Steps between C-alpha positions, in 0.01 A plus 500: 500500500469129450680519164795690649522233772515232236765688303726472811414131523596453137832684545570275805426185296203397702248516213506537126272772375475337153434142603155336452335595827309169500831337584500685835144407603446205727133448482328755273486417128449808271180439286574412148470818283702696253826416666737234346819321601693734273311808626425433863378714788808641687562739785621748251193517284274502809676801641506671164125453473542296175434147636163473330328401828150640526515860605353712781561594856348391829206628721636380823291342775300657782663429838210281608554253212734209471828571332552255211834335421705570193389159359135589559547832315688349205241235461199723556363284779187574701497820704768652271380828339732474194491248216753219454803599297517419129774553245291686252774629266838371411780615748698802392241597240281749685558759779203482744497526883452160659448474883454123443850477363639661805317248722648214296845650561422543869416120524813410304725691737344334799552160334871589427590630843247301706411824700215733532493767234526786765821341640646465150440864419624610843836322432547589136372868469347663813789444738783565245326825396450616855125497474423462873137611468403257225370145502311257283315334788140417412289532708665741734571412863297688763801724592584584139129577433530794745745667259273500199332804350144391417378523147208712366269461198443758223193625691714567808366210702732280714573175322331201679753381761745786398675282239483169320730198527700411197627138502636586159804648664726542204245694300323684775618418842772748588454729804747789509543872542636776272847509666549128444379517135736794447779284627418230258494739203831664606659152494408474128640847441830425676548178301430681172761760596757223581496583881486237772157343505317179565466476117784492247526772234506233228165359624331835499635595157394156372138525611481853338598339170179294518268787458174424317228753417643739757508242781766290666420243767200698639666835475395779251820623330519866399792616282538877436808692392786369717273347769343161568246444776310204644143530628265250656142524619300277719159467662296275725150569621528818719857574412701659208871534459753634260882528479748646257871567480734649249791267435702793389451739779371286780201739553171321567178484704297234674137528607275266692145625543220310691216578266368373174509872393875511580613467141387856410682654789807288432516629141479854615789434731706358208418792268573756766836337593595492139432865453668616828816283461514522116475126432529373151205273568142586593509811295153654435360443147360784301199405287211680327148410597264395219129535497323161438134432431325323800353237276848399396616495865197289592586251226841429660330361813536131569737222616835449332739208500856643546778297349249219459505438869412779745153658494469883510189712460409838359190685637324816389326746730245692302458760770860611493569387137799309649645162424719305742729202483459241769773251603429156658588628845230762486722798416320759287695713254279791360604561132533836317490497119807658348631584148690206356537282196224250615208557748729580793437555873712583800460452879611830639627379830741234363552605142393152385368515141282261308427513123196348333574373148287672241567232238345250729185703557612586853453150613849479658753732664865502585614518864866468602584373152251223515152454344166495679216352287131559567309191605 
């Protein structure tokens, strides 16, 4: 969402997506790291998740706690539950999700326009796209709080306070509903088709040309036969969301579910819609199950550094002879061993596959085309 707003700003000549973002910052100085004057941090590499800024998402803050400022968050000041940002790899070198990068962009936009981030986004994306039930206000006003579906944990318990505040608005602070998110996705589709839209056809075709490891500016790109689709997933504590659209047909789906278990249901919705409406994406995958010795499965347990930056973990349940992949947000993906060239597994609800490398003694695996190494 934030990237598409800045794309419109770039087209209007208000910002330069490829300019050193430090030039836009009034007070904050990006810590010295792997960036250089010839290879700086820019809006573009932040939104393509190649900025090199330390990765990870945000936990949010219980409603009883003080909401820190963007400067507090970027500096990792006291009472902030995320570390200060660092430029840990050279910009444009590695694809890795970075919430910190988005917060840096959020601060830069406020410095450029001298406005609150929520007002900037209202002007540049929410109002033009007709998203009347969406806002970036954090924390919510008392009246808007009455409209919120409260979040639930994996165990089915109500999240403390119903939800958490996210001062990191660009990365995690959007409140919306499925109709508004569908409107947003339809604008991208219309632009791709050359129809009247808040985006230009050339802009949408241009960003699709920047695909890297199956991703483009936060979207997963799926190309099959004569179709191309964009998909994006999101999740804060107590909530999960997903959205997809075919840029060829315009068919798509958006789900917003107020539960940490919502991802599983959302994936079932995507698979069912694909089957019923004969989509080219989200087709079911046929694989053959492979028996694996329990000792081998147990040996895969442990923590893994994914892409040298994000920590994942694999656990083994001896009682069920089952291993599971855990993401940083707590999502659990039970894995089934399947026949393949390496030691391969699949998560049946999503079709996500991981592959342990035999020539590395199963000390690493591939996920989304990137390597996770055992710690």
